[in-house]
N, C-alpha and C positions, 0 to 999 in steps of 0.2 A: 504494501500498500505504500508505504514512504517512499520509495522509487514515482510510485505515477503520477503520488504530487506535485513530487519537485518537478518531474516531467512538466506538469502541467505549470506552475512557477512561470518554470522557465518560459514553457515556450508563451506566457504575459506578458513577460516582464524583457527579455530582450527584445522587439518592435520598440516599448517606452523607451528604451536605454537608447536605438538604431536615430528613431525618429524624431525624438526627443531633441537633437543637438543642433546648436542656432551654426549656420555655415556665417562666419566669421571671415577667410577670405576663403577667395576663388582663388589662387596659386598661396606656394608655402614660404616665396622668397620676396622679398621687396625690393629690389636693385631695379636700377637704371643704366645705362650706357650711355657714355658719350665717347664718339670717335671723333678727331683731328683729324685732318692732314692737309698737311702741310703744299701746297702745288706752286710749285717753282717757276712753271708759265705763267700761269693768269700772279702770282706773289701776294697768297691770300692762303689764308687755312679756310678748309673748309671742315664744319662742324655736323653732325648727327648725329641727335637724340634722343632714343631709343626709350619712351618710357611705356607701359601695359597701358592700357588701354583706359580700359575700369578702373585703374587706379586714378591714371589723369582725368578721368570724367568726372570722377566723385571728390578729385581738387580743385578740380574752376567749379563743378556746381555749386562747393561751399563757396571758397574765396568770393565767387561772382555772382551768388548769387544768381544762377543763372540755370534755367536745365542744358545739361549738355550734349552731345550729342555728335560727337567725331565719327560717324558712319553715313551720315546722311550727309549726303552730295546736295541739297538745297541751302545747308544752312552753315557751311561749307567760311564762308567767308565773315561768316557771327562767330565762327569757331575761332577761326583767324587770329581774328583780335585779342580772344583769350587767351589763344593757345600762347599768344606775342608776347602778351602785358606778362604772364607768370613766369616763361621764360625771362626774360625782362630780368625780371626781378629773383630769381635763383641762381642763377646761374653769371657767375660775371669771367673778365677776361683780361690779364693784364702779361702784356709782351718788353720782354725785357724792362720793369718794371714802368712800360710806361703803359697805363689803362683803355680799353678798347671798350667801343659798345657795339656786337656784333648786331649783320647786318639780319634780318630775320627776312627770310627765303619763305616758307610755305612747310606745311605738313602734311603727313598720309601715313594713308594706315596701311599695316602691314601684317595682316593676320588678324593673330592679338598685341600687336603692339600699335605705338602710334613712334611714325620718325619725324622729326624735326629736324630744318635745314636751316644753316644757319653759318653766315660767310663772314669773316674781318680782314677785310682789304689793304693794301700796300704793305705785306710783311715778305719781305724780301729774305731775310736769312733772319732768322733770330737762336738766343743762343736756353733762352729763360722761360718758360710757358707759367703761370701759374693758373690757377682755375680754382672759384669760391662754386664747391656746384653742393647747392642745398635743396634738388629736384624731392618734392614729395618725404623732406622730411617736416613740416608742416601736416603731415596726417601718417606718417607711421614716424615709433620710433627707433624700429630697429631698419632701418631703411639702408642699405650700401647701394654708393655709386661706382661705377665702374670706368675708369674714365684711362682711354688707347689715344697714344700719340702716334701720327707719322711722320721724320723727315728725313728726306732724301734715303730709304728706302730701312731705315735704322727704324724701330717700331719698342714703345715705352710703352708701361704698361701702367697706371698702379687703381690705386680706389681709399674712396672714406667713406666711414660709417657716421653715421647720427650719434653723436651732433656735430663730432669733427665735419670744416668745408671743405677744406683749405688742402689742394694738390700742387705740388710747386716736380717741374718737369726739365728736368736742364739736357743735353744733347752737347 
């Protein structure tokens, strides 16, 4: 008799355990990547920030009190304003000690991530690049931002974890 009641109890409690858990995140890691390529022909830094779309939409909605949809082509212009505003506030660049504001090129969706494109012009050469990257720090306290910089075929990578923002890349 006791095995029957044990099985009955198990039968009723297992569904409660599995279905009562709230989904807190859609993915287990909170990470963004920033790729920076020094283009010697155009004398510029070409920057791509890759951010999980669900997280990005969430912070844009919270920060700017707006309904967000980065996949909707009809709202692309409206979303572009929010994306640009957010990136301008959360990622900063300094080249050889001089601060630069990157030009916002645009954004596009790539499956589960959003790629944001920026460019810093008039960089013929550089020895040190400082990046202050606080992307999604206002959303997650376990956020990690990975930074890759490529110059003349050499690639250097680093990461910043919340609350640190500053990455220094020297060539």
